[in-house]
C-alpha positions as CSV (number, residue, x, y, z in Angstrom):
1,M,77.5,161.9,110.2
2,D,74.4,160.1,110.2
3,F,74.3,158.0,106.8
4,T,70.6,156.1,107.2
5,N,69.3,158.3,104.2
6,S,72.6,157.7,102.4
7,I,71.4,153.9,103.3
8,I,68.0,154.8,102.0
9,S,69.1,156.0,98.3
10,Y,71.5,153.1,98.3
11,R,68.4,151.1,97.9
12,R,66.7,152.5,95.3
13,Y,69.9,153.3,93.5
14,L,70.3,149.1,92.9
15,K,67.1,149.2,92.1
16,R,67.4,151.7,89.4
17,K,70.6,149.8,88.1
18,N,68.3,146.7,87.6
19,Y,69.8,144.3,90.4
20,S,66.9,141.6,91.4
21,S,64.7,141.7,94.8
22,H,66.8,139.3,96.2
23,T,70.0,140.8,95.7
24,V,68.9,144.2,96.9
25,K,67.7,142.4,100.4
26,N,71.0,140.4,100.7
27,Y,73.2,143.5,99.9
28,L,71.2,145.8,102.6
29,N,71.0,142.9,105.0
30,M,75.0,142.7,104.9
31,L,75.5,146.5,105.7
32,K,73.5,146.3,108.3
33,Q,75.4,143.6,110.1
34,F,78.6,145.5,108.9
35,V,76.9,149.2,110.5
36,V,75.8,147.1,113.8
37,W,78.9,145.7,114.1
38,L,80.9,148.7,114.2
39,D,82.8,151.0,117.1
40,V,83.4,153.3,115.6
41,P,81.7,156.1,112.8
42,L,81.7,155.0,109.1
43,E,83.5,157.8,108.0
44,L,86.3,156.5,110.3
45,V,86.7,153.1,108.7
46,D,89.6,152.1,107.3
47,H,91.2,148.8,105.9
48,H,92.4,147.8,109.6
49,K,88.4,148.1,110.3
50,I,87.4,145.8,107.4
51,S,90.6,143.1,108.5
52,E,89.2,143.0,111.4
53,Y,85.7,142.5,110.5
54,I,86.7,139.9,107.9
55,D,87.8,138.3,111.2
56,H,85.0,138.6,112.8
57,L,82.9,136.6,109.9
58,L,85.5,134.3,109.9
59,R,85.2,133.0,113.7
60,K,81.5,133.0,112.8
61,R,82.5,130.3,110.7
62,L,81.2,132.0,107.2
63,K,82.5,130.3,104.2
64,P,84.9,132.8,101.7
65,K,82.5,132.9,99.4
66,T,79.7,134.8,101.6
67,I,82.8,136.8,103.3
68,N,84.0,138.2,100.5
69,C,80.1,138.7,99.3
70,H,80.1,141.1,102.8
71,T,83.0,143.3,101.8
72,A,82.1,143.7,98.1
73,C,78.8,144.9,99.3
74,I,80.7,147.6,102.2
75,S,83.2,148.5,98.6
76,G,79.9,149.3,96.9
77,F,78.4,151.3,99.4
78,Y,81.5,153.2,100.2
79,K,81.9,154.0,95.5
80,Y,78.4,155.2,96.1
81,L,78.5,157.4,98.4
82,Y,81.7,158.6,96.8
83,Y,80.7,158.6,92.6
84,E,77.2,159.1,93.7
85,E,76.6,161.2,96.4
86,E,79.4,163.1,96.1
87,I,80.6,162.3,99.8
88,K,84.5,161.9,99.5
89,L,85.7,159.2,101.8
90,S,88.4,157.0,100.9
91,N,87.3,153.1,100.1
92,P,88.9,151.4,102.9
93,V,88.3,147.1,101.5
94,R,91.5,146.5,99.3
95,S,91.7,144.0,96.3
96,S,93.9,141.8,99.3
97,H,90.8,142.0,101.7
98,S,89.5,139.4,98.9
99,L,89.9,135.9,100.3
100,R,91.2,132.7,98.2
101,M,88.1,130.2,97.5
102,P,88.1,126.9,96.8
103,K,87.3,125.4,93.8
104,P,85.1,122.5,94.3
105,L,83.8,120.6,91.2
106,P,80.6,120.7,89.8
107,R,78.0,118.2,92.1
108,Y,75.9,115.6,90.0
109,V,73.6,113.0,90.2
110,K,74.5,109.2,88.9
111,D,72.1,107.7,87.1
112,E,70.7,105.1,89.0
113,D,70.2,107.6,91.6
114,I,68.3,109.5,89.1
115,D,65.9,106.7,88.5
116,L,65.3,106.1,92.2
117,F,64.7,109.9,92.9
118,F,62.4,110.2,90.2
119,N,60.3,106.8,91.1
120,L,59.8,108.5,94.4
121,I,57.7,111.4,93.2
122,K,54.0,111.0,93.0
123,S,53.1,114.7,92.4
124,R,52.4,115.8,89.0
125,R,53.7,119.5,89.9
126,D,57.4,118.4,91.4
127,Y,57.7,115.5,88.7
128,A,57.2,118.4,85.9
129,M,59.4,120.6,88.2
130,F,62.8,118.8,88.7
131,R,62.3,117.3,85.1
132,L,62.8,120.7,84.0
133,M,65.8,120.9,85.7
134,L,67.3,117.9,85.2
135,R,66.9,118.5,81.3
136,C,66.7,121.7,80.5
137,G,69.5,123.2,83.0
138,L,66.9,125.5,84.6
139,R,68.1,126.9,88.0
140,V,65.3,126.9,90.8
141,E,64.5,131.0,90.4
142,E,63.9,130.4,86.8
143,V,61.9,127.7,87.1
144,A,59.3,129.6,90.1
145,D,59.2,132.5,88.0
146,L,57.8,130.6,84.3
147,T,54.9,131.8,83.1
148,I,52.6,130.3,80.7
149,D,53.6,133.1,77.8
150,C,57.2,131.7,78.2
151,L,56.5,127.9,76.9
152,D,56.5,127.6,73.2
153,L,55.6,123.6,73.3
154,K,55.4,123.6,69.4
155,Q,59.3,124.5,68.9
156,R,59.6,122.3,72.4
157,R,61.6,125.2,73.5
158,I,61.3,127.7,77.3
159,I,61.8,131.7,77.1
160,I,63.7,132.4,80.2
161,K,62.8,135.7,79.9
162,S,65.0,136.5,83.3
163,G,67.7,134.0,84.5
164,K,70.9,135.3,86.7
165,G,71.8,139.3,86.5
166,G,69.2,139.2,84.4
167,K,70.4,137.7,81.1
168,G,67.6,136.0,79.3
169,R,68.1,132.6,76.8
170,V,66.3,130.0,75.0
171,V,66.6,126.4,76.4
172,C,65.2,123.3,75.0
173,I,62.7,120.7,76.3
174,S,63.4,116.4,76.0
175,N,60.4,114.5,75.4
176,D,60.3,113.3,79.2
177,A,60.4,116.9,80.3
178,L,57.6,117.7,77.9
179,S,55.8,114.5,78.6
180,A,55.7,115.8,82.4
181,L,55.0,119.6,82.0
182,N,51.8,118.2,79.1
183,T,50.7,116.7,82.3
184,Y,51.0,118.6,85.1
185,L,49.2,121.4,82.9
186,K,46.0,119.1,82.3
187,Y,45.2,119.2,86.2
188,R,46.6,122.5,87.0
189,Q,44.4,125.2,88.5
190,P,45.6,128.7,89.1
191,A,43.7,131.3,91.1
192,K,42.2,134.2,89.5
193,R,45.1,135.9,87.3
194,V,48.2,134.4,88.2
195,K,50.2,133.7,84.7
196,K,53.1,131.4,86.8
197,I,53.1,127.9,85.9
198,F,53.9,126.1,89.1
199,L,51.6,126.7,92.1
200,V,50.7,125.6,95.4
201,E,48.5,122.7,95.5
202,K,47.4,122.7,99.5
203,G,46.7,125.3,102.1
204,T,45.9,128.9,101.8
205,Y,47.9,129.9,99.6
206,K,45.6,126.9,96.9
207,G,46.4,127.8,93.8
208,R,49.5,130.6,94.1
209,P,52.7,130.8,92.9
210,I,55.3,128.5,94.7
211,S,58.1,130.4,95.9
212,V,61.6,129.2,95.7
213,R,62.3,128.0,99.4
214,G,58.8,125.8,98.7
215,I,60.5,124.6,95.8
216,Q,64.1,123.8,97.9
217,K,61.4,122.2,100.4
218,R,60.0,119.6,97.9
219,M,63.4,118.8,97.1
220,E,65.0,118.2,100.9
221,Y,61.6,116.2,101.3
222,Y,62.6,113.9,98.7
223,A,66.2,113.9,99.2
224,K,65.3,112.6,102.8
225,E,62.8,109.8,101.5
226,S,65.5,108.5,99.3
227,G,68.1,109.3,101.2
228,L,70.6,111.0,98.6
229,K,72.4,113.8,98.8
230,L,70.4,116.3,96.2
231,S,69.6,119.6,95.7
232,C,67.8,121.5,93.2
233,H,71.3,122.8,91.4
234,S,72.6,119.7,91.4
235,L,70.1,118.5,88.9
236,R,71.2,121.1,86.8
237,H,75.2,120.2,87.2
238,T,74.2,116.5,86.7
239,M,72.6,117.7,83.1
240,A,75.3,119.8,81.7
241,T,77.8,116.3,82.7
242,Q,75.2,114.2,80.8
243,L,75.5,116.2,78.0
244,L,79.1,116.4,78.0
245,N,79.3,112.9,78.0
246,A,76.6,111.9,74.8
247,D,79.7,114.3,73.0
248,A,77.7,117.8,73.2
249,E,79.6,120.6,72.3
250,L,81.1,123.1,75.3
251,S,79.5,125.8,73.7
252,S,76.8,124.6,73.4
253,I,76.1,123.8,77.0
254,Q,77.5,127.1,77.9
255,D,74.6,128.8,75.9
256,L,72.0,126.2,77.3
257,L,73.3,126.9,80.8
258,G,73.4,130.4,80.7
259,H,77.2,130.5,81.3
260,N,78.8,134.3,80.4
261,W,82.1,132.5,80.5
262,I,83.4,129.1,79.0
263,T,85.7,128.6,81.5
264,T,82.7,128.3,83.9
265,T,80.9,125.1,81.7
266,Q,84.5,123.6,81.5
267,R,84.9,122.7,85.0
268,Y,82.3,120.1,84.0
269,S,85.0,118.1,81.9
270,K,86.6,117.4,84.7
271,I,83.9,115.2,86.5
272,S,83.2,112.2,84.7
273,N,84.2,112.6,81.2
274,V,83.3,109.5,79.1
275,K,85.0,111.1,76.5
276,V,88.5,111.3,78.3
277,Q,87.5,108.1,79.5
278,R,87.6,106.6,75.7
279,D,90.1,108.4,74.8
280,Y,92.8,107.7,77.9
281,F,91.8,103.4,77.5
282,K,92.2,103.7,73.4
283,A,95.6,105.6,73.7
284,M,96.7,103.0,76.8
285,G,95.7,99.6,74.9
286,I,97.8,100.7,71.9
287,I,100.7,101.7,74.6
288,L,100.2,98.3,76.1
289,N,100.0,96.2,72.4
290,R,103.1,98.2,71.3
291,Q,105.0,97.0,74.8
292,K,103.7,93.2,74.4
293,T,105.5,93.4,70.7
294,V,108.5,94.8,71.8
295,I,108.9,91.8,74.7
296,K,108.1,88.9,71.8
297,K,110.5,90.0,69.5
298,P,113.3,87.8,68.7
299,I,116.8,88.9,69.1
300,S,118.2,88.3,65.9
301,S,121.0,90.7,65.6
302,S,124.9,89.8,66.6
303,R,124.8,92.4,68.5
304,D,122.0,91.7,70.2
305,L,123.3,87.9,70.7
306,D,126.2,89.4,72.3
307,L,124.6,91.7,74.5
308,K,122.7,88.7,75.6
309,K,125.9,86.2,76.4
310,G,127.3,89.5,78.6
311,L,124.6,89.4,80.7
312,D,124.1,86.1,81.5
313,R,128.1,86.3,82.6
314,R,127.3,88.9,84.8
315,R,124.3,86.9,86.6
316,G,126.9,83.6,86.7
317,L,129.2,85.3,88.6
318,N,126.6,87.5,90.9
319,L,125.5,83.6,91.7
């Protein structure tokens, strides 16, 4: 059975479901890799073949999260065939095929490293982009997609119209981020009909919107120059950690970051929670003072004196 037309229709189906162009591209690419690898027709694939494919991806040293994306894509395609095109094929992907993923803590940047990083940046555009990531918790895609009509500078806020998963939210702008953004906007030179805020400054595409990869390359350049292990997303993690350490409510941080679940935001409380440190040392100070008081307390009762004499006698016998 030829599934070429089904794959083309699956692409249209994903677009109708309002998946981003980036997600659609990745899904089709993963599906293509699976079809190329297969040595049997799609209708003959069973759970054993899926297990073999997972082993194949593991040999390529792909991460568990990436492999789970591959199996989810395959499963999604078979569900599409079954429910949308009414091709009654059993889904070969089982829940047991999902690999257990590690849960590393979010990586944040220390204050002294933040200062070192921003001191290296001379470009007004780059300074504004990375300040927004640090102070507003914006993802790199959200920075690349920012348009002039998203800014509400009088109210000191930015409207994110389409964040991760197509969800919108409103974020606040700090004083330093607002100053950096205003400085850049004064010197910004857009091409005709360009609404995006951050633009390419040199070369053939000067005046055109900068791409996500273009922003990532700027980050890689500054990370190499500073000798720091940085990424665009680490600035977002740093913002969440700093807010938490300043006693901001978890629910507020959740709204600013655009997390669906509070449990996602709670991961930041495990990194460098100054409040936890304060509570720990305060409680430990009380415990230590209490122990000192017990040690210094004089022995007064006859029972305590008899106990002390008995202990002294035993020590004398041992000697």
